[in-house]
Structure formats: C-alpha cells, structure tokens
C-alpha positions, 0 to 999 in steps of 0.5 A: 087638506086644503087651506087658505094660506093668507098671512093671517091664516099661517102657523107661527112658531114663537120660540122666546128669548127664555134665557137658559130654558124654553118658552115656545108658542105655537099659533095656528089654524084648524080645518075651519080656520078656528085659531089653535094656540099652544104654550110649550113651557115657560122658560125661566121666572125671568122669561115670564117677566121680560116676555111671556107675560105680554105674549100671552095677553096677546092671545084670548085662549090658550087651547093647551098648555104643555109642561114638558118636565119639571126643570126650573128653566122650564117651569118657572115662567109657568109658576110665575104666569098662574101666580099672576093677578092677570092669570084667567084660568078660564083662557086655558083649555087643557093642561098637559103635565106629567104629575104624581100628585094630581090625578082624576079619579073619575069623570067627577070633580075628585082630585087626589093630591098627595104632598102637592108641590108648587106647580100642582098646588097652583093648578089647584087653587087657581087652575080650574083644572077639572075636566082639563087635565090629561092624566098621563102624556106618554107614547101611545097617548092620542090626544083629542085635537080638531081636524087639521091639527096632529100631534103624536107623543114620542116621550116619555114612557109610563115606564120612565113616568114611574121611575120619576115618581119615585123621585118626585119629592127630591125633584120639587124641592130641586126646581123649587130652590132654582126659580131665579136664573144663576148668572155666569160672571166671567167669559166662558173659555172657547170651545173651538180647542175641542176639535174641528167640526168634522173630527167631533162628529165622528166621536163617540157620542153615547150620552153621559147618563142612560135613560133611567139615570137621567130621569128629570130630562127623560121624562120630558114630553117630546111630539111630532107637531103637523099642521096644514103648513108646518111640521115640527119635532119638538123635543124638550129635553128629551133622552135621545136613545128613547127618541130613537127606541120610539121612532124605530118602533114607528117604522122610521129608519135610514131609508124611511126618515121622519120628514119635518120643516124644523127640529127643536134641538133637545136641551138647548143643544147639549151634546148628551141629547143629539146623537148621530143616530137620532139624526139619521132618522130625520130628513129636516135641514132647519134646527133650532137651538133654545138657549142664552148660553146657559147658567152657572151649572151648565152651559149650551150649546155644546160644539159636539152637538153643532158638529154632528148636526152638520157632519152626521155620517149621512149628511157627508155620505150624501155630499151636503146636499142641501143648505142646513140652518141652525136657529139661536133665539139669542143674539150669538155674541151673548151665547158665547159669553156664557158658553164660550166660542162654539163655532168659528169662520173655519167652521162656516166654510165647511158643510153648506150650513149657515147659523142665524141668530136672534131669531124667534118667529117660524113660519113656512114660505 
C-alpha cells in the first residue's frame, strides 16, 4: 500500500515505563490516513497515575483497548483508567478482553453476567460495552479492521480459555488483591554466576510449567500487528510452546521465518517464555523487554533469555550476521537493583549485539 511517510503519518509504538508490567500504545493510520489507536494493557496501578493517564488524554479516540490477560501488572492500570472521573466510554471503539462473565447473547442489548469481578463490573457500569465487545479473542478470530491495519491472533486457543474459566473466581480474587506494586527493598544478587551467555543459550530451555498448568499466562492474547510501515509481534505473557505450535501451523519454520520489525518479548523477559525453538521461527533483530526488574514475587529479565536472544543456534550458525538490539523501557541500573546484574561488559563484547536502555517510543526510519 502506498502511503505518505511524513512524520505525522508514521506508526509509533509507545512502550510505557509500566513498572514490572506492560502498557503499550500503538498510534498508526489506515490507508485513508485516518488515525487508528490501540491501547494494550494498563500496567500496574502506579502506571496509570504516573504515565498512562497523561498519554490517554492525548488521544481523542482509542479504537481498540486490548487486555491481554488478567494478571495485575497488566490489568490494574486499566481498572484505574475506567474508574477515573475523566474516563469517557464514548472515547473507546472496541474492547478485546477474554471474559468469562460478559457475553453478548445476541446482537441486542442483553449481557449475561455471573459473579462479575472488578474489571468486568467496571465495564458494565461505565464502559458502555454493548456493540463494543469482541466475545472471544482466540486463534482463528478475524478482527474487523480498517484497510491498512492487520492483526493476526496467535494466542490463546478456545481450549485454553475453557481451562481459564474453570479457575476464574480464584484468579480474579488473586489479581484484585495485588493492585498495588510490591517493592523490593534490597539489591538483588547478580545473575552473572549462572554462566556465560553462550553456555546458557545451549542449556535446556523447557519452561517450568506446561501450557495448561500456566493457564493465566497461557491465556494471554498475542498477535502479529502489521501496518504500512511497521510490523510487530506482541507476545503479551504468552506460553512459548503454544506460540510455536501456532506459528508452525501457519507454515513458519527455520526456512520460512516470520519477519517482523520488532518483537515485544513475552512475560518481561522470563526464561520460561522465550525458547530457542521460538526464536528459530523469527526473522527479527529488535527485541523489546518491558520491565523495571520485577516485584517481590518475580524478577525479570532473566539472563537466560538474553542468552537465547543473542546466541540461539540459528544465529550462531550464521555467524551473527546482523547487529541485534535489545531495548529496555527502563534504565538498566534501575532494573539491576531488582533483577540483579543480568549482563556485563564481557557479555556485550560477544555476539554482535547492543542493549539500549530507557527507550519508550519505537518507529521505523
């Protein structure tokens, strides 16, 4: 598609400094140069107060609000957004959120609600969700989008959602209790002693949990986003095995890799969500990790994830042909305070790569 690539018409992906969570804004344009805006997750409660509130006020209309899954570091900021006195439900076009309790029975006005929890209740009360709700966002869903904007859903499946919904009440209680950040008071121990990056990249990378036993993260919406000047693989917190299964089912392989400009790395750089098998299917040299180092429950990114991105077998075999970049949306020093030192100067000298800190806005030249 031909498009005027003036600065005011370029796609921008804004990865907000969302503490240990995710909150991402996509600003792009359709083939008629009409603005098209997407908000993916809201980060932690503090994310809304510190950055999200200001950013959404700059956007007259958000075409899609996507909640990838119900973990507190993705949903809490959205809860505060919708609770806000400044929230205007008319400024939202569609909601993508896999909900057990909000289902449209027909094309009419009826909503079936059973034991609705925080986010669902807020949407019902304030969100004016009728005619704005996508009932189920799963592999095979074909979103209605304007010409020039493409989204291909690659996670989750209906089977994963069925398992999620069996546990929905307890999960809702869990995230409702974790709306505020948990702090880490001490400096975390270094990760360097885990081993060299080339050695770590060769170790067993099997995730600790299988798809159906890590149901909260496995239910995460993940998708390939394409527009006239940018393509991004947004992985949310999705399980790597399911992403691999989906990509292979679409014909991707080591010899036919998915080419994108950026990959938003799954689950803040956890070693359980990025495998060599997944990376072998991707043709990309720009990886975005969204985290400030984690919270008292989990710290990220893992050194193992950095190792795989830089030294996974396909890249080693090709002798590191291109400069690979890993982008952090917080300062590296801040991340180290919580996650420990996860790379050092020796690591940076091998593998033709660069780590770039405190970057929030991404666009193509």
